C-alpha angles and dihedrals in degrees: 000000000000130000090217114070091185106045096154092051090048091050093048095047092042091058093043094048093052092081106117093213091053092050093050091046092049093049093049093046093047089054092049092047092047091053089054091047090056091047094052092040088061089051090051093048113017091185104048125174115264128228125234090277092054093252126141116264129204094259103184141122101285093053091063093063097227113207102189138038088248090059090053094050092045087066095041091051089057092059123085124213094273092050092049091052090049089051090054090053089046090054091055095052092041089057090053091048092051093052096044093044091054093058099069092036093053091046093051091050092049092047094047094054100034093105095039120105110275094246091058096049107107096195124208101281091115089057091049092049090052092049092048093047093047093049092046089049091055091048092052093046090051091051091051092047094048093047094046129156086029110090119235101178096174093053090044091052091046087052091059090054092048091049089052092050090047094055094044092049090044093057089042089053092051090048091050090049090053091049089046091056091053092043091050091055092045098047093041090053090045091051092048090050092049091049092049090052091051091047091050091049090049090049092052092047091052091047092052091047091050091049090049091052091048091050092051091049091048091051091048090051092049091051092053092048091051091050 
């Protein structure tokens, strides 16, 4: 029984994502996309809620965890044309942010568990589920915005389910990342300890071999002196 249902995919992506240039590019692009998301979020909701530090939050539909199609349209009805267009642009940059953000997260998870026993390797399927759900969420939101004021209750209801999956997989991904950090420390220390034991054993073997050679040479010297 393995925790990772897609071990080959995890192995392939783990190797591909280990490229330093790709990681740096992904981090830079995720920052740029996130900046655009905040910009368009302010256009969607000019008076967003503030966090405890008084900073602007992304105060839009998906952060209210709608549970019904009526909840979705209650938010859409509150947006004017300019806000709906801004939301569509936000969805594009949010999709980019989601993809680029997943690259370093997936790499860190793969790296942390690379020396763990196969049955304990969780893989990156939670990250992939989160990416898929987030992208699907943006697609459904865009469809609803483009078709507004026409009502598409089934798509709106499906959106609530996708948002729920997105948030659950998001928190699962963060939890897995936290565990991965601890696992990385543990398995790295375990590997270092195992290597130190092997090095010590190798040192003792070499020392015994050297002593054996010295003893042979001493006996040979004694034999020549006796002769």
